[in-house]
Jmol script that loads the backbone (N, CA, C; Angstrom):
load data "model"
ATOM      1  N   MET A   1      16.901 -61.265 -47.229  1.00  0.00           N
ATOM      2  CA  MET A   1      16.604 -59.907 -47.479  1.00  0.00           C
ATOM      3  C   MET A   1      17.597 -59.002 -46.799  1.00  0.00           C
ATOM      4  N   LYS A   2      18.192 -59.422 -45.545  1.00  0.00           N
ATOM      5  CA  LYS A   2      19.058 -58.759 -44.781  1.00  0.00           C
ATOM      6  C   LYS A   2      20.417 -58.423 -45.650  1.00  0.00           C
ATOM      7  N   ASP A   3      20.611 -59.296 -46.676  1.00  0.00           N
ATOM      8  CA  ASP A   3      21.781 -59.093 -47.441  1.00  0.00           C
ATOM      9  C   ASP A   3      21.852 -57.970 -48.358  1.00  0.00           C
ATOM     10  N   ILE A   4      20.715 -57.469 -48.643  1.00  0.00           N
ATOM     11  CA  ILE A   4      20.360 -56.384 -49.693  1.00  0.00           C
ATOM     12  C   ILE A   4      21.011 -55.071 -49.095  1.00  0.00           C
ATOM     13  N   ILE A   5      21.900 -54.422 -49.940  1.00  0.00           N
ATOM     14  CA  ILE A   5      22.483 -53.124 -49.570  1.00  0.00           C
ATOM     15  C   ILE A   5      21.798 -52.065 -50.353  1.00  0.00           C
ATOM     16  N   CYS A   6      21.315 -52.278 -51.632  1.00  0.00           N
ATOM     17  CA  CYS A   6      20.655 -51.262 -52.342  1.00  0.00           C
ATOM     18  C   CYS A   6      19.403 -51.876 -52.883  1.00  0.00           C
ATOM     19  N   TYR A   7      18.242 -51.400 -52.388  1.00  0.00           N
ATOM     20  CA  TYR A   7      16.931 -51.961 -52.706  1.00  0.00           C
ATOM     21  C   TYR A   7      16.603 -51.419 -54.114  1.00  0.00           C
ATOM     22  N   CYS A   8      16.820 -50.186 -54.396  1.00  0.00           N
ATOM     23  CA  CYS A   8      16.561 -49.647 -55.794  1.00  0.00           C
ATOM     24  C   CYS A   8      17.090 -50.374 -56.788  1.00  0.00           C
ATOM     25  N   PHE A   9      18.362 -50.963 -56.829  1.00  0.00           N
ATOM     26  CA  PHE A   9      18.973 -51.636 -57.980  1.00  0.00           C
ATOM     27  C   PHE A   9      19.259 -53.039 -57.563  1.00  0.00           C
ATOM     28  N   GLY A  10      18.960 -53.499 -56.462  1.00  0.00           N
ATOM     29  CA  GLY A  10      19.002 -54.879 -56.145  1.00  0.00           C
ATOM     30  C   GLY A  10      20.458 -55.419 -55.764  1.00  0.00           C
ATOM     31  N   TYR A  11      21.299 -54.623 -55.408  1.00  0.00           N
ATOM     32  CA  TYR A  11      22.754 -55.082 -55.085  1.00  0.00           C
ATOM     33  C   TYR A  11      22.698 -55.582 -53.631  1.00  0.00           C
ATOM     34  N   LYS A  12      23.452 -56.841 -53.525  1.00  0.00           N
ATOM     35  CA  LYS A  12      23.534 -57.459 -52.346  1.00  0.00           C
ATOM     36  C   LYS A  12      25.053 -57.113 -51.734  1.00  0.00           C
ATOM     37  N   LYS A  13      25.209 -57.460 -50.563  1.00  0.00           N
ATOM     38  CA  LYS A  13      26.617 -57.355 -49.946  1.00  0.00           C
ATOM     39  C   LYS A  13      27.592 -58.172 -50.815  1.00  0.00           C
ATOM     40  N   SER A  14      27.217 -59.408 -51.069  1.00  0.00           N
ATOM     41  CA  SER A  14      28.238 -60.272 -51.853  1.00  0.00           C
ATOM     42  C   SER A  14      28.636 -59.648 -53.078  1.00  0.00           C
ATOM     43  N   ASP A  15      27.581 -58.978 -53.884  1.00  0.00           N
ATOM     44  CA  ASP A  15      27.812 -58.266 -55.022  1.00  0.00           C
ATOM     45  C   ASP A  15      28.866 -57.307 -54.929  1.00  0.00           C
ATOM     46  N   ILE A  16      28.729 -56.524 -54.013  1.00  0.00           N
ATOM     47  CA  ILE A  16      29.784 -55.340 -53.738  1.00  0.00           C
ATOM     48  C   ILE A  16      31.080 -55.976 -53.225  1.00  0.00           C
ATOM     49  N   VAL A  17      31.155 -56.924 -52.475  1.00  0.00           N
ATOM     50  CA  VAL A  17      32.412 -57.610 -52.114  1.00  0.00           C
ATOM     51  C   VAL A  17      33.202 -58.150 -53.415  1.00  0.00           C
ATOM     52  N   ARG A  18      32.444 -58.841 -54.191  1.00  0.00           N
ATOM     53  CA  ARG A  18      32.844 -59.358 -55.427  1.00  0.00           C
ATOM     54  C   ARG A  18      33.424 -58.392 -56.383  1.00  0.00           C
ATOM     55  N   ASP A  19      32.686 -57.282 -56.517  1.00  0.00           N
ATOM     56  CA  ASP A  19      32.996 -56.162 -57.369  1.00  0.00           C
ATOM     57  C   ASP A  19      34.258 -55.557 -57.018  1.00  0.00           C
ATOM     58  N   VAL A  20      34.407 -55.259 -55.606  1.00  0.00           N
ATOM     59  CA  VAL A  20      35.622 -54.737 -55.154  1.00  0.00           C
ATOM     60  C   VAL A  20      36.956 -55.485 -55.338  1.00  0.00           C
ATOM     61  N   LEU A  21      36.653 -56.921 -55.149  1.00  0.00           N
ATOM     62  CA  LEU A  21      37.778 -57.899 -55.511  1.00  0.00           C
ATOM     63  C   LEU A  21      38.219 -57.872 -56.844  1.00  0.00           C
ATOM     64  N   GLU A  22      37.254 -57.734 -57.750  1.00  0.00           N
ATOM     65  CA  GLU A  22      37.446 -57.922 -59.204  1.00  0.00           C
ATOM     66  C   GLU A  22      38.096 -56.615 -59.779  1.00  0.00           C
ATOM     67  N   ASN A  23      37.943 -55.490 -59.101  1.00  0.00           N
ATOM     68  CA  ASN A  23      38.358 -54.275 -59.512  1.00  0.00           C
ATOM     69  C   ASN A  23      39.454 -53.551 -58.725  1.00  0.00           C
ATOM     70  N   ASN A  24      40.367 -54.397 -58.235  1.00  0.00           N
ATOM     71  CA  ASN A  24      41.500 -53.894 -57.399  1.00  0.00           C
ATOM     72  C   ASN A  24      40.993 -52.836 -56.299  1.00  0.00           C
ATOM     73  N   GLY A  25      40.047 -53.179 -55.611  1.00  0.00           N
ATOM     74  CA  GLY A  25      39.646 -52.319 -54.496  1.00  0.00           C
ATOM     75  C   GLY A  25      38.731 -51.174 -54.745  1.00  0.00           C
ATOM     76  N   ASN A  26      38.311 -51.127 -55.993  1.00  0.00           N
ATOM     77  CA  ASN A  26      37.400 -50.100 -56.518  1.00  0.00           C
ATOM     78  C   ASN A  26      35.986 -50.728 -56.809  1.00  0.00           C
ATOM     79  N   SER A  27      34.865 -50.020 -56.518  1.00  0.00           N
ATOM     80  CA  SER A  27      33.459 -50.451 -56.741  1.00  0.00           C
ATOM     81  C   SER A  27      32.873 -49.810 -58.010  1.00  0.00           C
ATOM     82  N   SER A  28      32.717 -50.615 -59.206  1.00  0.00           N
ATOM     83  CA  SER A  28      31.931 -50.023 -60.274  1.00  0.00           C
ATOM     84  C   SER A  28      30.511 -50.018 -59.860  1.00  0.00           C
ATOM     85  N   ILE A  29      30.065 -50.755 -58.919  1.00  0.00           N
ATOM     86  CA  ILE A  29      28.600 -50.794 -58.455  1.00  0.00           C
ATOM     87  C   ILE A  29      28.346 -49.517 -57.942  1.00  0.00           C
ATOM     88  N   LEU A  30      29.182 -48.870 -56.960  1.00  0.00           N
ATOM     89  CA  LEU A  30      29.064 -47.618 -56.284  1.00  0.00           C
ATOM     90  C   LEU A  30      28.799 -46.574 -57.485  1.00  0.00           C
ATOM     91  N   ASN A  31      29.706 -46.583 -58.496  1.00  0.00           N
ATOM     92  CA  ASN A  31      29.697 -45.674 -59.580  1.00  0.00           C
ATOM     93  C   ASN A  31      28.302 -45.693 -60.326  1.00  0.00           C
ATOM     94  N   ARG A  32      27.811 -46.987 -60.528  1.00  0.00           N
ATOM     95  CA  ARG A  32      26.542 -47.199 -61.232  1.00  0.00           C
ATOM     96  C   ARG A  32      25.439 -46.695 -60.381  1.00  0.00           C
ATOM     97  N   ILE A  33      25.513 -46.869 -59.083  1.00  0.00           N
ATOM     98  CA  ILE A  33      24.336 -46.388 -58.168  1.00  0.00           C
ATOM     99  C   ILE A  33      24.345 -44.916 -58.238  1.00  0.00           C
ATOM    100  N   VAL A  34      25.473 -44.237 -58.127  1.00  0.00           N
ATOM    101  CA  VAL A  34      25.592 -42.725 -58.016  1.00  0.00           C
ATOM    102  C   VAL A  34      25.055 -42.311 -59.428  1.00  0.00           C
ATOM    103  N   ARG A  35      25.401 -42.809 -60.587  1.00  0.00           N
ATOM    104  CA  ARG A  35      25.002 -42.325 -61.784  1.00  0.00           C
ATOM    105  C   ARG A  35      23.567 -42.480 -61.983  1.00  0.00           C
ATOM    106  N   ASN A  36      22.897 -43.640 -61.633  1.00  0.00           N
ATOM    107  CA  ASN A  36      21.498 -43.780 -61.664  1.00  0.00           C
ATOM    108  C   ASN A  36      20.833 -42.895 -60.883  1.00  0.00           C
ATOM    109  N   LYS A  37      21.219 -42.643 -59.557  1.00  0.00           N
ATOM    110  CA  LYS A  37      20.773 -41.786 -58.556  1.00  0.00           C
ATOM    111  C   LYS A  37      20.614 -40.410 -59.084  1.00  0.00           C
ATOM    112  N   ASN A  38      21.784 -40.020 -59.780  1.00  0.00           N
ATOM    113  CA  ASN A  38      21.787 -38.751 -60.439  1.00  0.00           C
ATOM    114  C   ASN A  38      20.838 -38.420 -61.469  1.00  0.00           C
ATOM    115  N   ALA A  39      20.580 -39.685 -62.231  1.00  0.00           N
ATOM    116  CA  ALA A  39      19.670 -39.577 -63.336  1.00  0.00           C
ATOM    117  C   ALA A  39      18.176 -39.719 -62.758  1.00  0.00           C
ATOM    118  N   GLY A  40      17.893 -39.680 -61.692  1.00  0.00           N
ATOM    119  CA  GLY A  40      16.574 -39.791 -61.096  1.00  0.00           C
ATOM    120  C   GLY A  40      15.986 -41.201 -60.968  1.00  0.00           C
ATOM    121  N   LYS A  41      16.795 -42.191 -61.118  1.00  0.00           N
ATOM    122  CA  LYS A  41      16.258 -43.405 -61.181  1.00  0.00           C
ATOM    123  C   LYS A  41      16.177 -44.070 -59.597  1.00  0.00           C
ATOM    124  N   CYS A  42      16.648 -43.463 -58.600  1.00  0.00           N
ATOM    125  CA  CYS A  42      16.489 -43.895 -57.216  1.00  0.00           C
ATOM    126  C   CYS A  42      15.154 -43.885 -56.739  1.00  0.00           C
ATOM    127  N   ARG A  43      14.687 -45.014 -56.065  1.00  0.00           N
ATOM    128  CA  ARG A  43      13.298 -45.063 -55.675  1.00  0.00           C
ATOM    129  C   ARG A  43      13.480 -45.691 -54.212  1.00  0.00           C
ATOM    130  N   CYS A  44      14.437 -45.198 -53.382  1.00  0.00           N
ATOM    131  CA  CYS A  44      14.512 -45.633 -51.861  1.00  0.00           C
ATOM    132  C   CYS A  44      13.378 -45.691 -51.162  1.00  0.00           C
ATOM    133  N   LYS A  45      12.631 -44.590 -51.265  1.00  0.00           N
ATOM    134  CA  LYS A  45      11.310 -44.444 -50.369  1.00  0.00           C
ATOM    135  C   LYS A  45      10.396 -45.534 -50.728  1.00  0.00           C
ATOM    136  N   GLU A  46      10.382 -45.925 -51.978  1.00  0.00           N
ATOM    137  CA  GLU A  46       9.411 -47.031 -52.394  1.00  0.00           C
ATOM    138  C   GLU A  46       9.879 -48.423 -52.139  1.00  0.00           C
ATOM    139  N   THR A  47      11.112 -48.572 -52.374  1.00  0.00           N
ATOM    140  CA  THR A  47      11.731 -49.915 -52.289  1.00  0.00           C
ATOM    141  C   THR A  47      12.366 -50.386 -50.981  1.00  0.00           C
ATOM    142  N   ASN A  48      12.812 -49.505 -50.235  1.00  0.00           N
ATOM    143  CA  ASN A  48      13.646 -49.775 -48.981  1.00  0.00           C
ATOM    144  C   ASN A  48      12.568 -49.946 -47.935  1.00  0.00           C
ATOM    145  N   PRO A  49      12.414 -50.995 -47.193  1.00  0.00           N
ATOM    146  CA  PRO A  49      11.572 -51.219 -45.986  1.00  0.00           C
ATOM    147  C   PRO A  49      11.719 -50.009 -45.016  1.00  0.00           C
ATOM    148  N   LYS A  50      12.799 -49.423 -44.928  1.00  0.00           N
ATOM    149  CA  LYS A  50      12.979 -48.349 -43.939  1.00  0.00           C
ATOM    150  C   LYS A  50      12.598 -47.010 -44.596  1.00  0.00           C
ATOM    151  N   GLY A  51      12.327 -47.034 -45.771  1.00  0.00           N
ATOM    152  CA  GLY A  51      11.845 -45.777 -46.386  1.00  0.00           C
ATOM    153  C   GLY A  51      12.796 -44.621 -46.662  1.00  0.00           C
ATOM    154  N   ARG A  52      13.976 -45.160 -46.872  1.00  0.00           N
ATOM    155  CA  ARG A  52      15.153 -44.152 -47.109  1.00  0.00           C
ATOM    156  C   ARG A  52      16.197 -44.742 -48.240  1.00  0.00           C
TER     157      ARG A  52
END
end "model"
wireframe off; spacefill off
backbone 0.3
color backbone group
């Protein structure tokens, strides 16, 4: 569970590292998180054990 970076969308540290390596230093995951968050799909308060 410690490896999870984004509780809302289930991304782990390993997912982000792989994504950055595959995309020449850019993260498509970060873009997806921002897009989903802006669309009101973020549920950090419910899904993150720290409530943020």
